[in-house]
Backbone as a printed PyTorch tensor [residue, N CA C, xyz], in Angstrom:
tensor([[[  0.8520,  -1.1640,   0.0000],
         [  0.0000,   0.0000,   0.0000],
         [  0.9020,   1.2320,   0.0000]],

        [[  0.7440,   2.0880,  -0.9730],
         [  1.5830,   3.2880,  -1.1010],
         [  3.0670,   2.9300,  -1.1430]],

        [[  3.3640,   1.7340,  -1.6870],
         [  4.7490,   1.3010,  -1.7990],
         [  5.3010,   0.6470,  -0.5440]],

        [[  4.4820,   0.4510,   0.4660],
         [  4.8950,  -0.1630,   1.7310],
         [  4.1480,  -1.4760,   1.8870]],

        [[  4.8790,  -2.5360,   2.2500],
         [  4.2170,  -3.8180,   2.4800],
         [  3.4760,  -3.7740,   3.8140]],

        [[  2.2130,  -4.1250,   3.7710],
         [  1.3730,  -4.1620,   4.9700],
         [  0.8370,  -5.5790,   5.0970]],

        [[  1.1530,  -6.2420,   6.2080],
         [  0.7200,  -7.6270,   6.3950],
         [ -0.7980,  -7.7080,   6.5090]],

        [[ -1.3080,  -8.9140,   6.3650],
         [ -2.7490,  -9.1260,   6.4640],
         [ -3.3240,  -8.6740,   7.7930]],

        [[ -2.6210,  -8.9810,   8.9000],
         [ -3.1130,  -8.5610,  10.2140],
         [ -3.1210,  -7.0510,  10.3520]],

        [[ -2.0600,  -6.3990,   9.8600],
         [ -2.0030,  -4.9430,   9.9330],
         [ -3.0300,  -4.3100,   9.0020]],

        [[ -3.2510,  -4.9510,   7.8640],
         [ -4.3000,  -4.4780,   6.9600],
         [ -5.6620,  -4.5550,   7.6250]],

        [[ -5.9030,  -5.6360,   8.3440],
         [ -7.1740,  -5.7960,   9.0780],
         [ -7.3190,  -4.7110,  10.1440]],

        [[ -6.2180,  -4.4050,  10.8220],
         [ -6.2300,  -3.3430,  11.8270],
         [ -6.5870,  -2.0100,  11.1750]],

        [[ -6.0010,  -1.7530,  10.0200],
         [ -6.2840,  -0.5170,   9.2960],
         [ -7.7530,  -0.4480,   8.8960]],

        [[ -8.2830,  -1.5330,   8.3860],
         [ -9.7060,  -1.5940,   8.0240],
         [-10.5700,  -1.3260,   9.2510]],

        [[-10.2290,  -1.9520,  10.3790],
         [-10.9990,  -1.7520,  11.6090],
         [-10.9840,  -0.2960,  12.0580]],

        [[ -9.8270,   0.3560,  11.9510],
         [ -9.7420,   1.7740,  12.3120],
         [-10.6630,   2.6210,  11.4300]],

        [[-10.6530,   2.3400,  10.1400],
         [-11.5100,   3.0730,   9.2070],
         [-12.9840,   2.8230,   9.5000]],

        [[-13.3280,   1.5750,   9.7860],
         [-14.7290,   1.2390,  10.0580],
         [-15.2150,   1.8970,  11.3420]],

        [[-14.3300,   2.0310,  12.3330],
         [-14.7130,   2.6840,  13.5900],
         [-15.0890,   4.1420,  13.3850]],

        [[-14.4010,   4.8050,  12.4710],
         [-14.7080,   6.2120,  12.2020],
         [-16.0790,   6.3090,  11.5330]],

        [[-16.2940,   5.4630,  10.5390],
         [-17.6100,   5.2950,   9.9620],
         [-18.1070,   6.3460,   8.9820]],

        [[-17.2610,   7.3120,   8.6030],
         [-17.6900,   8.2620,   7.5710],
         [-17.7260,   7.5460,   6.2280]],

        [[-18.5110,   8.0560,   5.3090],
         [-18.6600,   7.3990,   4.0050],
         [-17.3220,   7.1370,   3.3190]],

        [[-16.4490,   8.1460,   3.3060],
         [-15.1540,   7.9850,   2.6420],
         [-14.3200,   6.9170,   3.3440]],

        [[-14.4040,   6.8570,   4.6740],
         [-13.6540,   5.8410,   5.4190],
         [-14.1890,   4.4510,   5.1220]],

        [[-15.5060,   4.3240,   5.0620],
         [-16.1210,   3.0290,   4.7690],
         [-15.7480,   2.5550,   3.3710]],

        [[-15.7780,   3.4670,   2.4140],
         [-15.4350,   3.1070,   1.0350],
         [-13.9820,   2.6440,   0.9460]],

        [[-13.0790,   3.3490,   1.6200],
         [-11.6710,   2.9630,   1.5910],
         [-11.4640,   1.6430,   2.3290]],

        [[-12.1530,   1.4460,   3.4450],
         [-12.0600,   0.1850,   4.1850],
         [-12.4760,  -0.9840,   3.3020]],

        [[-13.5670,  -0.8250,   2.5780],
         [-14.0470,  -1.9050,   1.7070],
         [-13.0870,  -2.1370,   0.5380]],

        [[-12.4870,  -1.0640,   0.0380],
         [-11.5080,  -1.2030,  -1.0480],
         [-10.2770,  -1.9910,  -0.5710]],

        [[ -9.8310,  -1.6850,   0.6320],
         [ -8.6830,  -2.3990,   1.1990],
         [ -9.0430,  -3.8660,   1.4420]],

        [[-10.2230,  -4.1200,   1.9830],
         [-10.6650,  -5.4980,   2.2090],
         [-10.6970,  -6.2900,   0.9080]],

        [[-11.2340,  -5.6780,  -0.1550],
         [-11.2830,  -6.3520,  -1.4520],
         [ -9.8850,  -6.6630,  -1.9590]],

        [[ -8.9730,  -5.7260,  -1.7850],
         [ -7.5970,  -5.9420,  -2.2410],
         [ -6.9700,  -7.1260,  -1.5070]],

        [[ -7.1860,  -7.1970,  -0.1940],
         [ -6.6230,  -8.3300,   0.5600],
         [ -7.2890,  -9.6400,   0.1640]],

        [[ -8.5780,  -9.6250,  -0.0580],
         [ -9.2610, -10.8730,  -0.4200],
         [ -8.8180, -11.3690,  -1.7940]],

        [[ -8.4100, -10.4540,  -2.6550],
         [ -7.9230, -10.8250,  -3.9910],
         [ -6.4110, -11.0310,  -4.0110]],

        [[ -5.8010, -10.8900,  -2.8300],
         [ -4.3520, -11.0340,  -2.6820],
         [ -3.5870, -10.0600,  -3.5730]],

        [[ -4.0970,  -8.8500,  -3.6710],
         [ -3.4190,  -7.7930,  -4.4270],
         [ -2.1190,  -7.4570,  -3.7070]],

        [[ -1.0210,  -7.4160,  -4.4320],
         [  0.2930,  -7.1690,  -3.8230],
         [  0.6310,  -5.6780,  -3.7880]],

        [[  0.0940,  -4.9060,  -4.7070],
         [  0.3570,  -3.4680,  -4.7520],
         [ -0.9610,  -2.7240,  -4.8840]],

        [[ -1.2180,  -1.8680,  -3.9380],
         [ -2.4540,  -1.0850,  -3.9760],
         [ -2.0860,   0.3910,  -3.9510]],

        [[ -2.3600,   1.0580,  -5.0490],
         [ -2.0820,   2.4910,  -5.1150],
         [ -3.1680,   3.2500,  -4.3500]],

        [[ -2.7560,   4.3580,  -3.7800],
         [ -3.6920,   5.2330,  -3.0780],
         [ -3.6880,   6.5950,  -3.7530]],

        [[ -4.8510,   7.1940,  -3.8400],
         [ -4.9000,   8.5720,  -4.3140],
         [ -4.3390,   9.4650,  -3.2130]],

        [[ -4.0110,  10.6960,  -3.5590],
         [ -3.5240,  11.6430,  -2.5580],
         [ -4.5650,  11.8190,  -1.4560]],

        [[ -5.8160,  11.8850,  -1.8530],
         [ -6.8980,  12.0460,  -0.8790],
         [ -6.9760,  10.8440,   0.0660]],

        [[ -6.8680,   9.6420,  -0.4890],
         [ -6.9030,   8.4330,   0.3440],
         [ -5.7110,   8.3950,   1.2980]],

        [[ -4.5390,   8.7630,   0.7830],
         [ -3.3420,   8.7870,   1.6260],
         [ -3.4940,   9.7600,   2.7840]],

        [[ -4.0310,  10.9480,   2.4900],
         [ -4.2560,  11.9370,   3.5450],
         [ -5.2920,  11.4360,   4.5440]],

        [[ -6.2750,  10.7350,   4.0400],
         [ -7.3160,  10.1510,   4.8870],
         [ -6.7020,   9.1450,   5.8630]],

        [[ -5.8730,   8.2540,   5.3320],
         [ -5.2210,   7.2610,   6.1680],
         [ -4.2690,   7.9120,   7.1640]],

        [[ -3.5940,   8.9600,   6.7370],
         [ -2.6880,   9.6700,   7.6280],
         [ -3.4330,  10.1670,   8.8670]],

        [[ -4.6380,  10.6690,   8.6650],
         [ -5.4490,  11.1260,   9.7870],
         [ -5.8650,   9.9980,  10.7120]],

        [[ -6.1110,   8.8340,  10.1500],
         [ -6.5200,   7.6700,  10.9370],
         [ -5.3340,   7.1210,  11.7320]],

        [[ -4.1420,   7.2790,  11.1840],
         [ -2.9440,   6.6980,  11.7890],
         [ -2.1650,   7.7010,  12.6270]],

        [[ -2.8450,   8.5570,  13.3630],
         [ -2.1350,   9.5460,  14.1830],
         [ -1.3080,   8.8900,  15.2860]],

        [[ -1.7220,   7.7370,  15.7630],
         [ -0.9560,   6.9540,  16.7410],
         [ -0.9900,   5.4910,  16.2870]],

        [[ -0.2090,   5.1730,  15.2450],
         [ -0.3400,   3.8540,  14.6070],
         [  0.2300,   2.7100,  15.4410]],

        [[ -0.3560,   1.5240,  15.3000],
         [  0.2620,   0.3370,  15.8870],
         [  1.5910,   0.0730,  15.1840]],

        [[  2.4500,  -0.7020,  15.8210],
         [  3.8040,  -0.9480,  15.3040],
         [  3.8430,  -1.3420,  13.8330]],

        [[  2.9450,  -2.1940,  13.4090],
         [  2.9640,  -2.6860,  12.0400],
         [  2.5740,  -1.6590,  10.9880]],

        [[  2.0770,  -0.5090,  11.4260],
         [  1.6410,   0.5190,  10.4710],
         [  2.4620,   1.8050,  10.5710]],

        [[  3.5240,   1.7840,  11.3790],
         [  4.3770,   2.9670,  11.5510],
         [  5.0470,   3.3490,  10.2380]],

        [[  5.5680,   2.3590,   9.5230],
         [  6.2510,   2.6420,   8.2600],
         [  5.2880,   3.2400,   7.2390]],

        [[  4.0810,   2.7020,   7.1610],
         [  3.0810,   3.2450,   6.2440],
         [  2.7660,   4.6880,   6.6120]],

        [[  2.5740,   4.9690,   7.9000],
         [  2.2720,   6.3340,   8.3270],
         [  3.4060,   7.2890,   7.9300]],

        [[  4.6510,   6.8430,   8.1240],
         [  5.7950,   7.6750,   7.7540],
         [  5.7960,   8.0070,   6.2690]],

        [[  5.5200,   7.0140,   5.4430],
         [  5.4780,   7.2190,   3.9880],
         [  4.3550,   8.1700,   3.6120]],

        [[  3.1900,   7.9920,   4.2270],
         [  2.0590,   8.8780,   3.9430],
         [  2.3670,  10.3070,   4.3770]],

        [[  3.0380,  10.4710,   5.5100],
         [  3.3930,  11.8050,   6.0010],
         [  4.3880,  12.4760,   5.0520]],

        [[  5.3780,  11.7120,   4.5740],
         [  6.3440,  12.2740,   3.6210],
         [  5.6550,  12.6830,   2.3200]],

        [[  4.7620,  11.8360,   1.8280],
         [  4.0310,  12.1600,   0.5980],
         [  3.1970,  13.4150,   0.7900]],

        [[  2.5420,  13.5170,   1.9310],
         [  1.7100,  14.6910,   2.2230],
         [  2.5700,  15.9590,   2.2620]],

        [[  3.7070,  15.8830,   2.9400],
         [  4.6070,  17.0430,   3.0300],
         [  5.1210,  17.4600,   1.6550]],

        [[  5.4400,  16.4790,   0.8190],
         [  5.9450,  16.7820,  -0.5240],
         [  4.8800,  17.4970,  -1.3500]],

        [[  3.6250,  17.1020,  -1.1780],
         [  2.5430,  17.7570,  -1.9250],
         [  2.3150,  19.1840,  -1.4340]],

        [[  2.5830,  19.4260,  -0.1610],
         [  2.3760,  20.7570,   0.4110],
         [  3.4770,  21.7160,  -0.0230]],

        [[  4.6280,  21.1440,  -0.4160],
         [  5.7490,  21.8930,  -0.9600],
         [  6.3200,  22.8470,  -0.0100]]])
């Protein structure tokens, strides 16, 4: 995801975080991630909006999602210029 390998368990954690928030955009992204894992997709691109969305969800990420959060934060900073 965003060029970072995210294990199935960490992906499930990410989906759960999105589902807990429950906004439409979070639900749509959660379902997209679930579909990718069920299809064993190895690379899942994220739009800038999705990346920023995940960055907000991962303000205090579990260990397995720290690297993803770092990548999303760097991408966000680069877009802000």
